[in-house]
C-alpha positions as CSV (number, residue, x, y, z in Angstrom):
1,M,75.4,24.9,282.8
2,K,76.4,23.4,279.5
3,L,79.5,22.0,278.1
4,D,79.9,23.6,274.7
5,F,83.1,23.9,272.5
6,T,81.4,25.4,269.5
7,N,83.8,27.7,267.7
8,K,86.7,26.4,269.8
9,I,89.8,24.8,268.2
10,I,91.3,22.0,270.2
11,L,94.6,20.3,269.6
12,V,95.0,16.8,270.9
13,T,98.3,15.0,270.5
14,G,98.4,11.3,270.3
15,G,94.7,11.3,269.5
16,T,94.3,8.3,267.2
17,R,94.0,5.7,269.9
18,G,93.4,5.1,273.6
19,I,92.8,8.0,276.0
20,G,93.7,10.6,273.3
21,K,91.2,9.2,270.9
22,Q,88.4,9.3,273.5
23,I,89.3,12.9,274.4
24,A,89.3,14.0,270.7
25,E,85.9,12.3,270.1
26,D,84.4,13.9,273.2
27,F,85.5,17.4,272.2
28,H,84.2,16.9,268.7
29,A,80.8,15.6,270.1
30,L,80.6,18.9,272.1
31,G,81.0,21.0,269.0
32,G,84.7,21.6,268.8
33,T,87.0,21.6,265.8
34,V,89.7,19.1,266.7
35,L,93.3,18.9,265.5
36,I,94.7,15.4,266.1
37,T,98.2,14.0,265.8
38,G,99.2,10.4,265.2
39,T,102.4,8.7,264.1
40,H,101.3,6.4,261.2
41,A,101.1,8.3,257.8
42,E,98.8,5.8,256.1
43,Q,96.4,5.9,259.0
44,I,96.4,9.7,259.1
45,E,95.7,9.9,255.4
46,E,92.8,7.5,255.7
47,L,91.4,9.3,258.7
48,N,91.6,12.7,256.9
49,N,89.7,11.2,253.9
50,V,87.0,9.8,256.1
51,S,86.7,13.1,258.0
52,L,86.5,15.1,254.7
53,K,83.8,12.9,253.2
54,S,81.7,12.9,256.4
55,G,82.1,16.6,257.0
56,E,83.5,16.1,260.5
57,R,85.4,18.9,262.2
58,K,88.5,16.7,262.6
59,H,91.9,17.3,261.0
60,F,94.7,14.8,261.4
61,F,98.5,15.3,261.3
62,C,101.3,12.9,261.1
63,V,103.9,13.9,263.7
64,N,106.9,12.0,265.1
65,F,107.6,13.7,268.4
66,T,111.0,12.0,268.7
67,S,112.1,14.0,265.6
68,S,112.8,17.7,266.0
69,Q,112.4,18.1,262.3
70,S,108.9,16.5,262.4
71,V,107.9,18.7,265.3
72,D,109.2,21.8,263.6
73,Q,107.2,21.0,260.4
74,F,104.1,20.5,262.5
75,L,104.5,23.9,264.2
76,V,104.6,25.4,260.7
77,Q,101.3,23.8,259.9
78,L,99.8,25.0,263.2
79,A,100.8,28.6,262.2
80,E,98.0,28.5,259.7
81,Y,95.5,28.6,262.6
82,S,94.8,32.0,264.0
83,K,94.0,30.5,267.4
84,I,94.3,27.4,269.5
85,D,91.8,27.5,272.3
86,V,92.6,24.2,274.0
87,L,95.9,22.2,274.0
88,I,95.9,18.7,275.2
89,N,99.4,17.2,275.4
90,N,98.5,13.6,275.5
91,A,101.1,11.8,273.3
92,G,103.4,9.7,275.4
93,L,106.0,7.0,275.2
94,N,106.4,4.3,277.9
95,K,109.2,1.8,278.0
96,H,110.0,-0.3,281.0
97,N,113.6,-0.9,281.9
98,S,115.8,-1.1,285.0
99,V,118.1,1.8,285.4
100,E,121.3,-0.2,284.7
101,N,119.8,-1.3,281.4
102,I,118.4,1.9,280.0
103,I,120.2,3.0,276.9
104,T,120.6,6.6,276.0
105,A,118.3,6.4,273.0
106,E,115.4,5.2,275.1
107,W,116.0,8.1,277.6
108,D,116.2,10.6,274.7
109,D,113.1,9.4,273.0
110,M,111.0,9.4,276.1
111,M,112.2,12.8,277.1
112,A,111.5,14.1,273.6
113,V,107.9,12.8,273.4
114,N,106.9,13.2,277.0
115,V,108.5,16.5,278.0
116,T,110.1,18.4,275.1
117,A,107.2,18.1,272.7
118,P,104.7,19.5,275.2
119,F,107.1,22.3,276.0
120,K,107.5,23.2,272.4
121,L,103.8,23.1,271.7
122,I,103.0,25.3,274.7
123,R,105.7,27.8,273.7
124,D,104.2,27.9,270.2
125,V,100.5,28.3,271.0
126,S,100.7,30.4,274.1
127,P,101.3,33.7,272.3
128,R,98.0,33.2,270.4
129,M,96.3,32.4,273.7
130,I,97.7,35.5,275.3
131,E,96.6,37.6,272.4
132,N,93.0,36.2,272.8
133,N,93.1,36.4,276.6
134,Y,91.9,32.8,276.7
135,G,93.3,29.3,276.8
136,R,93.2,25.9,278.4
137,I,96.2,23.6,278.5
138,I,96.0,20.1,280.0
139,N,99.2,18.0,280.2
140,I,98.5,14.2,280.5
141,A,101.0,12.7,282.9
142,S,100.4,9.5,285.0
143,I,100.2,8.4,288.6
144,F,104.0,8.0,288.1
145,S,104.1,11.8,288.4
146,K,103.3,11.0,292.1
147,I,104.8,7.6,292.8
148,G,107.5,5.3,291.6
149,K,107.9,1.6,290.7
150,E,110.7,-0.6,289.6
151,R,111.7,-0.5,286.0
152,R,110.1,2.9,285.5
153,T,113.0,5.3,286.2
154,C,112.8,7.0,282.8
155,Y,109.0,7.1,282.6
156,T,108.7,8.4,286.1
157,T,111.3,11.1,285.5
158,T,109.4,12.3,282.4
159,K,106.1,12.4,284.1
160,F,107.4,14.3,287.1
161,G,108.8,16.6,284.4
162,V,105.4,17.0,282.8
163,D,103.9,18.2,286.1
164,G,106.8,20.5,286.6
165,L,106.1,22.0,283.2
166,T,102.5,22.5,284.2
167,L,103.5,24.3,287.4
168,G,105.9,26.6,285.7
169,V,103.7,27.4,282.8
170,S,100.7,28.0,285.0
171,N,102.6,30.7,286.9
172,D,103.5,32.4,283.6
173,L,100.1,32.3,281.9
174,S,97.3,32.3,284.4
175,R,97.2,36.2,284.4
176,Y,96.0,35.9,280.8
177,N,93.1,33.7,281.5
178,I,95.1,30.7,280.4
179,L,94.6,27.8,282.9
180,V,97.1,25.0,282.9
181,N,96.7,21.7,284.7
182,T,98.0,18.1,284.7
183,V,95.7,15.1,284.6
184,S,97.4,12.0,285.9
185,P,95.7,8.7,284.9
186,G,96.0,5.6,287.0
187,F,95.7,2.2,285.4
188,I,93.5,2.6,282.4
189,M,92.5,-0.2,280.0
190,T,94.2,0.9,276.8
191,D,96.3,-0.9,274.2
192,M,99.4,0.4,276.0
193,T,98.2,-1.2,279.3
194,R,97.5,-4.5,277.7
195,T,101.0,-4.4,276.1
196,N,102.9,-3.5,279.2
197,L,101.0,-5.7,281.7
198,S,100.2,-9.4,281.8
199,Q,96.6,-10.5,282.5
200,K,97.7,-11.6,286.0
201,E,99.3,-8.2,286.6
202,I,96.0,-6.6,285.5
203,E,94.0,-8.8,287.8
204,D,96.4,-8.2,290.8
205,L,96.3,-4.4,290.2
206,T,92.5,-4.4,290.1
207,Q,92.4,-5.8,293.6
208,Q,94.7,-3.1,294.8
209,I,92.5,-0.3,293.5
210,P,90.0,0.9,296.1
211,A,87.4,1.3,293.3
212,K,88.0,-2.4,292.4
213,R,88.2,-1.8,288.7
214,M,90.6,-0.6,286.1
215,G,89.9,2.9,284.8
216,Q,88.2,3.5,281.4
217,V,89.3,6.1,278.8
218,Q,86.1,8.0,279.5
219,D,87.1,8.5,283.1
220,I,90.1,10.5,281.9
221,S,88.3,12.3,279.1
222,R,85.6,13.6,281.5
223,A,88.2,15.2,283.8
224,V,90.0,16.7,280.8
225,I,86.7,18.1,279.3
226,F,85.8,19.8,282.6
227,L,89.2,21.4,283.1
228,A,89.2,22.6,279.4
229,S,85.7,24.0,279.7
230,D,84.3,27.3,280.8
231,L,83.0,25.6,283.9
232,N,86.6,25.8,285.0
233,S,87.5,29.4,285.7
234,Y,89.9,29.1,288.6
235,I,91.7,25.8,288.7
236,T,95.3,26.1,287.5
237,G,98.6,24.6,288.3
238,Q,97.1,21.4,289.7
239,N,97.8,17.8,289.2
240,I,94.4,16.0,289.1
241,V,95.0,12.3,289.8
242,V,92.3,10.0,288.3
243,D,93.1,6.5,289.6
244,G,90.2,5.1,291.5
245,G,92.1,5.8,294.7
246,F,95.2,3.7,293.9
247,T,97.8,6.3,295.1
248,N,95.9,6.7,298.4
249,V,96.5,3.1,299.5
């Protein structure tokens, strides 16, 4: 058995850094053509120039998922593609705040990026997947789609929502050979992790993880690649937790 995404078009949101970047790079290494979103216009322009010069099968788009206008413009660009074989909803926003201090703008932005954008993308690409009788959709959630913690009311709400989206969509689309799953990372060493957690918090968390290490971006990408591949023909509507056993303790 071989992992091969030749002639497949894969859309990875939030694919310019962290987990998303690793996922995009792995799909590309396995032969796929990868559409990648990011939020910084200058970076996107530079990445497109590099990709064009090197002949890579990577195409970058600047999208602000907190803006309905930006999302709508991106959907128009996506319409140029006759098919999207794989959709990875990875872009996410994570702000920590206690419930009494959450301002409406924070709530709205996190809901827009973490829940509404994946919904809109699925709604947009699924008709083409149905027409082709093939598709793989993976929504990236978090262990906070399973558990809670202080100062994470908004984030937890959105990640439970992401998995709810997976469940609903999988019921609608599985009959068309479109398999939809959630991957929920645990504590992964990314820039977001380093921003949100102090060094002491990272060390303390490491001791709480049965695997006794923080996860690496490759740990998440490998799970995503399997679920998106033809090796997966029957797993759908599931929430795959990749956390070194943390949520089992």
